[in-house]
A tleap script that builds the chain and sets N, CA, C and O, in Angstrom:
source leaprc.protein.ff14SB
mol = sequence {
  NMET SER PRO GLY SER LYS ALA ALA ALA GLY
  PRO THR ALA ARG PRO ARG ILE LEU ILE VAL
  ASP ASP GLN PRO ALA ASN VAL GLN VAL LEU
  ALA SER VAL LEU SER ASP GLU HIE ASP VAL
  PHE PHE ALA VAL SER GLY GLU LYS ALA LEU
  ALA ARG PHE ASP ASP CYS GLN PRO ASP LEU
  VAL LEU LEU ASP VAL VAL MET CPRO
}
set mol.1.N position { 38.746 3.504 -25.239 }
set mol.1.CA position { 37.211 3.818 -24.625 }
set mol.1.C position { 37.682 3.366 -23.367 }
set mol.1.O position { 38.633 2.586 -23.337 }
set mol.2.N position { 36.898 3.928 -21.863 }
set mol.2.CA position { 36.468 3.409 -20.864 }
set mol.2.C position { 35.930 2.527 -20.214 }
set mol.2.O position { 34.779 2.919 -20.406 }
set mol.3.N position { 35.711 0.958 -19.108 }
set mol.3.CA position { 34.323 0.454 -18.783 }
set mol.3.C position { 33.874 1.192 -18.834 }
set mol.3.O position { 34.260 2.358 -18.911 }
set mol.4.N position { 32.516 0.594 -18.800 }
set mol.4.CA position { 30.791 0.559 -18.902 }
set mol.4.C position { 31.050 1.950 -20.000 }
set mol.4.O position { 30.348 2.773 -19.412 }
set mol.5.N position { 31.470 2.503 -20.895 }
set mol.5.CA position { 30.825 3.243 -21.856 }
set mol.5.C position { 30.184 2.844 -22.862 }
set mol.5.O position { 30.644 1.729 -23.111 }
set mol.6.N position { 29.689 2.998 -23.319 }
set mol.6.CA position { 28.862 2.508 -24.565 }
set mol.6.C position { 29.733 3.047 -26.381 }
set mol.6.O position { 30.228 4.158 -26.570 }
set mol.7.N position { 29.697 2.152 -27.217 }
set mol.7.CA position { 30.266 2.105 -28.421 }
set mol.7.C position { 29.460 2.487 -29.400 }
set mol.7.O position { 28.539 1.813 -29.862 }
set mol.8.N position { 29.909 3.984 -29.866 }
set mol.8.CA position { 28.473 4.041 -31.101 }
set mol.8.C position { 28.732 3.345 -32.237 }
set mol.8.O position { 28.260 4.005 -33.162 }
set mol.9.N position { 29.211 2.407 -32.625 }
set mol.9.CA position { 29.411 1.578 -33.585 }
set mol.9.C position { 28.493 0.426 -33.943 }
set mol.9.O position { 28.458 -0.191 -32.878 }
set mol.10.N position { 28.093 0.079 -34.391 }
set mol.10.CA position { 26.825 -0.638 -34.759 }
set mol.10.C position { 25.506 0.081 -34.398 }
set mol.10.O position { 25.276 0.938 -33.545 }
set mol.11.N position { 24.539 -0.657 -35.499 }
set mol.11.CA position { 23.333 -0.803 -34.701 }
set mol.11.C position { 22.509 -0.878 -33.145 }
set mol.11.O position { 22.812 -2.032 -32.841 }
set mol.12.N position { 21.983 -0.560 -32.423 }
set mol.12.CA position { 21.579 -1.070 -31.060 }
set mol.12.C position { 20.153 -1.878 -31.561 }
set mol.12.O position { 19.298 -1.546 -32.382 }
set mol.13.N position { 20.346 -3.633 -30.304 }
set mol.13.CA position { 18.769 -4.460 -30.450 }
set mol.13.C position { 17.782 -3.159 -29.594 }
set mol.13.O position { 17.988 -2.216 -28.831 }
set mol.14.N position { 16.281 -4.026 -30.499 }
set mol.14.CA position { 15.247 -2.808 -29.942 }
set mol.14.C position { 14.898 -3.757 -29.303 }
set mol.14.O position { 14.921 -4.972 -29.501 }
set mol.15.N position { 14.260 -2.543 -27.776 }
set mol.15.CA position { 13.172 -3.953 -27.279 }
set mol.15.C position { 12.745 -4.506 -27.060 }
set mol.15.O position { 11.852 -4.437 -27.904 }
set mol.16.N position { 12.489 -5.317 -26.420 }
set mol.16.CA position { 11.474 -6.711 -26.361 }
set mol.16.C position { 10.603 -6.332 -25.033 }
set mol.16.O position { 10.842 -5.923 -23.896 }
set mol.17.N position { 9.828 -6.578 -25.556 }
set mol.17.CA position { 8.335 -6.361 -25.299 }
set mol.17.C position { 6.727 -7.283 -25.343 }
set mol.17.O position { 5.879 -7.176 -26.229 }
set mol.18.N position { 6.642 -8.306 -23.933 }
set mol.18.CA position { 6.500 -8.935 -23.386 }
set mol.18.C position { 4.679 -8.918 -23.029 }
set mol.18.O position { 4.331 -8.790 -21.855 }
set mol.19.N position { 3.721 -9.043 -24.032 }
set mol.19.CA position { 2.336 -8.447 -23.260 }
set mol.19.C position { 2.078 -9.739 -23.311 }
set mol.19.O position { 2.351 -10.646 -24.097 }
set mol.20.N position { 1.009 -9.568 -21.483 }
set mol.20.CA position { 0.184 -11.147 -21.391 }
set mol.20.C position { -1.446 -10.442 -20.940 }
set mol.20.O position { -1.846 -9.690 -20.051 }
set mol.21.N position { -1.985 -11.071 -21.951 }
set mol.21.CA position { -3.746 -10.660 -22.110 }
set mol.21.C position { -4.200 -11.928 -22.624 }
set mol.21.O position { -3.678 -12.817 -23.297 }
set mol.22.N position { -5.550 -11.704 -21.999 }
set mol.22.CA position { -6.276 -12.860 -22.393 }
set mol.22.C position { -7.177 -12.537 -23.904 }
set mol.22.O position { -7.496 -13.338 -24.783 }
set mol.23.N position { -7.379 -11.363 -23.827 }
set mol.23.CA position { -8.386 -10.694 -24.346 }
set mol.23.C position { -7.859 -10.270 -25.671 }
set mol.23.O position { -7.819 -9.056 -25.871 }
set mol.24.N position { -7.422 -11.120 -26.668 }
set mol.24.CA position { -6.911 -11.101 -27.833 }
set mol.24.C position { -7.235 -9.326 -28.293 }
set mol.24.O position { -6.460 -8.450 -27.908 }
set mol.25.N position { -8.143 -9.086 -28.921 }
set mol.25.CA position { -8.301 -7.860 -29.318 }
set mol.25.C position { -7.151 -6.355 -27.668 }
set mol.25.O position { -6.934 -5.190 -28.001 }
set mol.26.N position { -6.934 -6.615 -26.959 }
set mol.26.CA position { -6.019 -5.883 -26.197 }
set mol.26.C position { -4.605 -6.321 -26.476 }
set mol.26.O position { -3.722 -5.481 -26.304 }
set mol.27.N position { -4.334 -7.322 -26.814 }
set mol.27.CA position { -3.113 -7.710 -27.393 }
set mol.27.C position { -2.905 -7.361 -29.063 }
set mol.27.O position { -1.797 -7.468 -29.588 }
set mol.28.N position { -3.732 -7.068 -29.579 }
set mol.28.CA position { -3.473 -6.872 -30.773 }
set mol.28.C position { -3.746 -4.718 -31.052 }
set mol.28.O position { -3.139 -4.103 -31.929 }
set mol.29.N position { -4.352 -4.316 -30.457 }
set mol.29.CA position { -3.786 -2.696 -29.464 }
set mol.29.C position { -2.888 -2.264 -29.451 }
set mol.29.O position { -2.478 -1.578 -30.388 }
set mol.30.N position { -2.033 -2.561 -28.072 }
set mol.30.CA position { -0.778 -3.220 -27.898 }
set mol.30.C position { 0.230 -3.179 -28.867 }
set mol.30.O position { 1.001 -2.245 -29.085 }
set mol.31.N position { 0.169 -4.197 -29.397 }
set mol.31.CA position { 1.222 -4.791 -30.570 }
set mol.31.C position { 0.869 -3.548 -31.740 }
set mol.31.O position { 1.747 -2.836 -32.230 }
set mol.32.N position { -0.729 -3.439 -32.104 }
set mol.32.CA position { -0.185 -1.649 -32.971 }
set mol.32.C position { 0.444 -0.845 -32.500 }
set mol.32.O position { 1.270 -0.405 -33.300 }
set mol.33.N position { 0.500 -0.110 -30.930 }
set mol.33.CA position { 0.609 0.511 -30.853 }
set mol.33.C position { 2.673 0.862 -30.350 }
set mol.33.O position { 3.501 1.759 -30.188 }
set mol.34.N position { 2.517 -0.335 -30.327 }
set mol.34.CA position { 4.834 -0.585 -29.898 }
set mol.34.C position { 4.969 -0.443 -30.791 }
set mol.34.O position { 5.489 0.547 -31.306 }
set mol.35.N position { 4.244 -2.069 -31.687 }
set mol.35.CA position { 5.606 -2.338 -32.698 }
set mol.35.C position { 6.670 -2.537 -33.625 }
set mol.35.O position { 7.271 -3.511 -34.080 }
set mol.36.N position { 6.738 -0.400 -33.853 }
set mol.36.CA position { 7.065 0.209 -34.493 }
set mol.36.C position { 8.579 0.430 -34.093 }
set mol.36.O position { 9.461 0.639 -34.926 }
set mol.37.N position { 8.849 0.340 -32.314 }
set mol.37.CA position { 9.868 0.942 -32.228 }
set mol.37.C position { 10.057 -0.565 -31.417 }
set mol.37.O position { 11.268 -0.417 -31.587 }
set mol.38.N position { 9.990 -1.558 -30.868 }
set mol.38.CA position { 9.440 -2.664 -30.362 }
set mol.38.C position { 9.876 -3.924 -30.364 }
set mol.38.O position { 9.636 -4.279 -31.518 }
set mol.39.N position { 10.296 -4.702 -29.888 }
set mol.39.CA position { 9.811 -6.074 -30.692 }
set mol.39.C position { 8.966 -6.783 -29.562 }
set mol.39.O position { 9.471 -7.175 -28.510 }
set mol.40.N position { 7.422 -6.928 -29.932 }
set mol.40.CA position { 6.520 -7.201 -28.981 }
set mol.40.C position { 6.282 -8.950 -29.117 }
set mol.40.O position { 6.475 -9.469 -30.217 }
set mol.41.N position { 6.008 -9.494 -28.357 }
set mol.41.CA position { 5.831 -11.224 -27.756 }
set mol.41.C position { 4.297 -11.295 -27.643 }
set mol.41.O position { 3.444 -10.480 -27.993 }
set mol.42.N position { 4.229 -12.059 -27.271 }
set mol.42.CA position { 2.181 -12.272 -26.269 }
set mol.42.C position { 2.535 -13.707 -25.939 }
set mol.42.O position { 3.404 -14.563 -26.102 }
set mol.43.N position { 1.370 -13.477 -25.387 }
set mol.43.CA position { 0.950 -14.796 -23.967 }
set mol.43.C position { -0.305 -14.597 -23.950 }
set mol.43.O position { -0.802 -13.565 -24.403 }
set mol.44.N position { -1.172 -15.811 -23.288 }
set mol.44.CA position { -2.428 -15.352 -23.883 }
set mol.44.C position { -2.878 -15.967 -22.460 }
set mol.44.O position { -4.019 -15.670 -22.106 }
set mol.45.N position { -2.040 -16.871 -21.517 }
set mol.45.CA position { -1.898 -17.626 -19.961 }
set mol.45.C position { -0.448 -16.990 -19.342 }
set mol.45.O position { 0.571 -16.404 -19.707 }
set mol.46.N position { -1.131 -17.557 -18.098 }
set mol.46.CA position { -0.186 -17.135 -17.443 }
set mol.46.C position { 1.283 -18.381 -17.400 }
set mol.46.O position { 2.489 -18.270 -17.177 }
set mol.47.N position { 0.618 -19.202 -17.648 }
set mol.47.CA position { 1.792 -20.208 -17.519 }
set mol.47.C position { 2.744 -19.773 -18.995 }
set mol.47.O position { 3.964 -19.651 -19.100 }
set mol.48.N position { 1.605 -19.595 -20.091 }
set mol.48.CA position { 2.264 -19.428 -21.682 }
set mol.48.C position { 3.091 -18.422 -21.366 }
set mol.48.O position { 4.192 -18.662 -21.862 }
set mol.49.N position { 3.082 -17.126 -20.611 }
set mol.49.CA position { 4.172 -16.398 -20.632 }
set mol.49.C position { 5.393 -16.110 -20.132 }
set mol.49.O position { 6.348 -15.373 -20.378 }
set mol.50.N position { 4.969 -17.133 -19.157 }
set mol.50.CA position { 6.580 -17.579 -17.984 }
set mol.50.C position { 7.766 -18.945 -19.259 }
set mol.50.O position { 8.970 -19.187 -19.164 }
set mol.51.N position { 6.694 -19.533 -20.320 }
set mol.51.CA position { 7.556 -19.760 -20.813 }
set mol.51.C position { 8.052 -19.237 -22.265 }
set mol.51.O position { 8.902 -19.785 -22.968 }
set mol.52.N position { 7.148 -17.761 -22.629 }
set mol.52.CA position { 7.755 -17.609 -23.536 }
set mol.52.C position { 8.445 -15.821 -22.752 }
set mol.52.O position { 8.748 -14.837 -23.428 }
set mol.53.N position { 8.469 -15.858 -22.218 }
set mol.53.CA position { 9.532 -15.250 -21.267 }
set mol.53.C position { 10.973 -15.262 -21.531 }
set mol.53.O position { 11.625 -14.316 -21.973 }
set mol.54.N position { 11.690 -17.194 -21.011 }
set mol.54.CA position { 12.461 -17.629 -20.662 }
set mol.54.C position { 13.164 -17.767 -22.580 }
set mol.54.O position { 14.348 -17.807 -22.916 }
set mol.55.N position { 11.353 -17.828 -23.901 }
set mol.55.CA position { 12.370 -17.830 -24.374 }
set mol.55.C position { 13.086 -16.713 -25.414 }
set mol.55.O position { 13.988 -16.894 -26.232 }
set mol.56.N position { 12.228 -15.304 -25.020 }
set mol.56.CA position { 11.887 -14.192 -25.610 }
set mol.56.C position { 13.223 -13.090 -24.970 }
set mol.56.O position { 14.069 -12.571 -25.698 }
set mol.57.N position { 13.145 -12.924 -23.538 }
set mol.57.CA position { 14.421 -12.312 -22.513 }
set mol.57.C position { 13.617 -11.007 -22.288 }
set mol.57.O position { 14.210 -10.273 -21.498 }
set mol.58.N position { 12.564 -10.543 -22.694 }
set mol.58.CA position { 11.919 -8.988 -22.920 }
set mol.58.C position { 12.549 -8.119 -20.931 }
set mol.58.O position { 12.764 -8.197 -19.721 }
set mol.59.N position { 12.471 -7.049 -22.851 }
set mol.59.CA position { 12.759 -5.365 -22.030 }
set mol.59.C position { 12.143 -5.567 -20.121 }
set mol.59.O position { 12.762 -5.596 -19.057 }
set mol.60.N position { 10.357 -5.687 -20.549 }
set mol.60.CA position { 9.730 -5.327 -20.182 }
set mol.60.C position { 8.428 -6.190 -20.274 }
set mol.60.O position { 8.583 -6.990 -21.197 }
set mol.61.N position { 6.800 -6.393 -19.484 }
set mol.61.CA position { 6.287 -7.346 -19.159 }
set mol.61.C position { 5.415 -6.255 -18.855 }
set mol.61.O position { 5.608 -5.457 -17.937 }
set mol.62.N position { 4.131 -6.235 -19.911 }
set mol.62.CA position { 2.511 -5.893 -19.244 }
set mol.62.C position { 1.858 -6.546 -18.782 }
set mol.62.O position { 1.143 -7.034 -19.657 }
set mol.63.N position { 1.754 -6.703 -18.380 }
set mol.63.CA position { 1.233 -7.981 -17.981 }
set mol.63.C position { -0.982 -7.683 -17.517 }
set mol.63.O position { -0.925 -6.832 -16.629 }
set mol.64.N position { -2.005 -7.897 -17.672 }
set mol.64.CA position { -2.966 -8.099 -16.988 }
set mol.64.C position { -3.756 -8.877 -16.058 }
set mol.64.O position { -4.467 -9.873 -16.194 }
set mol.65.N position { -3.409 -8.088 -14.996 }
set mol.65.CA position { -4.256 -8.154 -13.374 }
set mol.65.C position { -5.206 -8.986 -13.431 }
set mol.65.O position { -5.327 -9.904 -12.620 }
set mol.66.N position { -6.171 -8.724 -14.605 }
set mol.66.CA position { -7.033 -9.534 -14.165 }
set mol.66.C position { -7.429 -10.905 -15.652 }
set mol.66.O position { -7.649 -10.850 -16.862 }
set mol.67.N position { -7.314 -12.136 -14.445 }
set mol.67.CA position { -7.013 -13.100 -15.749 }
set mol.67.C position { -7.480 -13.955 -15.062 }
set mol.67.O position { -7.329 -13.785 -13.853 }
set mol.68.N position { -8.361 -15.431 -15.595 }
set mol.68.CA position { -8.246 -16.513 -15.149 }
set mol.68.C position { -6.903 -17.480 -14.350 }
set mol.68.O position { -7.110 -18.636 -13.981 }
savepdb mol mol.pdb
quit
């Protein structure tokens, strides 16, 4: 096997998504849509999002741009 090639052995980790939104309804809708194929985490403020980011190391952050 050459360096940089992917091995076909074992399951791969599910992508992690961090949802940052101060509206619980928005978080619930996104989580229900995404949770089948992704590990979903959420935060309800920017400060909590930074701490959560360090904990879960997401592959993608979905961020509400209109927050207090």
